[in-house]
C-alpha positions as CSV (number, residue, x, y, z in Angstrom):
1,X,62.1,104.6,148.0
2,X,59.8,105.0,145.0
3,X,56.2,105.9,145.3
4,X,53.6,104.5,142.9
5,X,49.9,105.1,142.5
6,X,47.8,102.0,142.7
7,X,44.1,101.6,142.7
8,X,43.8,102.9,146.3
9,X,46.2,105.8,146.9
10,X,49.9,105.9,146.9
11,X,52.0,102.9,147.9
12,X,55.7,102.4,148.3
13,X,57.9,99.9,146.4
14,X,58.2,98.6,142.9
15,X,55.7,95.9,143.0
16,X,55.8,92.7,141.1
17,X,57.9,92.7,137.9
18,X,55.2,90.7,136.0
19,X,52.5,93.3,137.0
20,X,51.3,95.1,133.9
21,X,49.6,98.0,135.6
22,X,50.9,101.5,134.9
23,X,53.1,103.1,137.6
24,X,53.1,106.9,138.2
25,X,55.6,108.7,140.3
26,X,54.4,111.2,142.9
27,X,54.5,114.7,141.2
28,X,55.3,116.3,144.6
29,X,58.5,114.4,144.8
30,X,59.5,115.4,141.3
31,X,58.7,119.1,142.1
32,X,60.9,119.0,145.2
33,X,63.7,117.4,143.4
34,X,63.6,120.0,140.7
35,X,63.7,122.8,143.3
36,X,66.7,121.1,145.0
37,X,68.6,120.9,141.7
38,X,68.1,124.6,140.9
39,X,69.5,125.6,144.2
40,X,72.7,123.6,143.7
41,X,73.6,124.9,140.3
42,X,75.8,127.8,141.6
43,X,77.8,125.4,143.7
44,X,78.3,123.0,140.9
45,X,79.4,125.9,138.6
46,X,81.9,127.1,141.1
47,X,83.2,123.6,141.9
48,X,83.8,122.7,138.3
49,X,85.5,126.0,137.4
50,X,87.6,125.8,140.5
51,X,88.7,122.3,139.7
52,X,89.4,123.3,136.1
53,X,91.5,126.3,137.2
54,X,93.5,124.2,139.7
55,X,94.2,121.6,137.0
56,X,95.3,124.4,134.6
57,X,97.6,126.0,137.1
58,X,99.1,122.7,138.0
59,X,99.8,121.8,134.3
60,X,101.2,125.3,133.6
61,X,103.5,125.1,136.6
62,X,104.8,121.6,135.8
63,X,105.4,122.4,132.1
64,X,107.2,125.7,133.1
65,X,109.5,123.8,135.5
66,X,110.1,121.3,132.7
67,X,110.9,124.0,130.2
68,X,113.4,125.7,132.6
69,X,115.0,122.4,133.3
70,X,115.6,121.8,129.6
71,X,116.8,125.4,128.9
72,X,117.8,127.3,132.0
73,X,118.7,130.4,129.9
74,X,115.0,130.9,129.0
75,X,114.0,131.3,132.6
76,X,112.8,134.9,132.3
77,X,110.6,134.3,129.2
78,X,109.2,131.1,130.6
79,X,108.4,132.7,134.0
80,X,106.6,135.7,132.3
81,X,104.5,133.4,130.0
82,X,103.6,131.0,132.9
83,X,102.5,133.9,135.1
84,X,100.3,135.3,132.4
85,X,98.8,131.8,131.7
86,X,98.2,131.2,135.4
87,X,96.4,134.5,135.7
88,X,94.2,133.6,132.7
89,X,93.4,130.2,134.2
90,X,92.5,131.8,137.6
91,X,90.2,134.2,135.8
92,X,88.0,131.3,134.9
93,X,87.4,130.6,138.6
94,X,86.7,134.3,139.2
95,X,84.1,134.3,136.4
96,X,82.5,131.2,137.9
97,X,82.4,132.8,141.4
98,X,80.5,135.8,139.9
99,X,78.1,133.4,138.1
100,X,77.6,131.4,141.3
101,X,76.7,134.5,143.3
102,X,74.2,135.4,140.6
103,X,72.6,132.0,141.0
104,X,73.3,130.6,137.5
């Protein structure tokens, strides 16, 4: 529901579309929405980084399995590189966890 200021106090609703009077949103609602958004930023940071790390680990694992399937003799090298790449991908989620606890 949107709140607008008319001649006599605050009223709810959008009013008539052909009405040319200026509509002002309640500043208290804007302030509360801004406070709510600042409290959620750590969760959003952690969720996006976790999703990115999960996608990265999934892609690394699928490509490593594909590489070993094409060349079974390179198993040791592919395994080493994929473990290093997965560790780097998971590091992103750990950095985001630290930032989320700091409230950024």
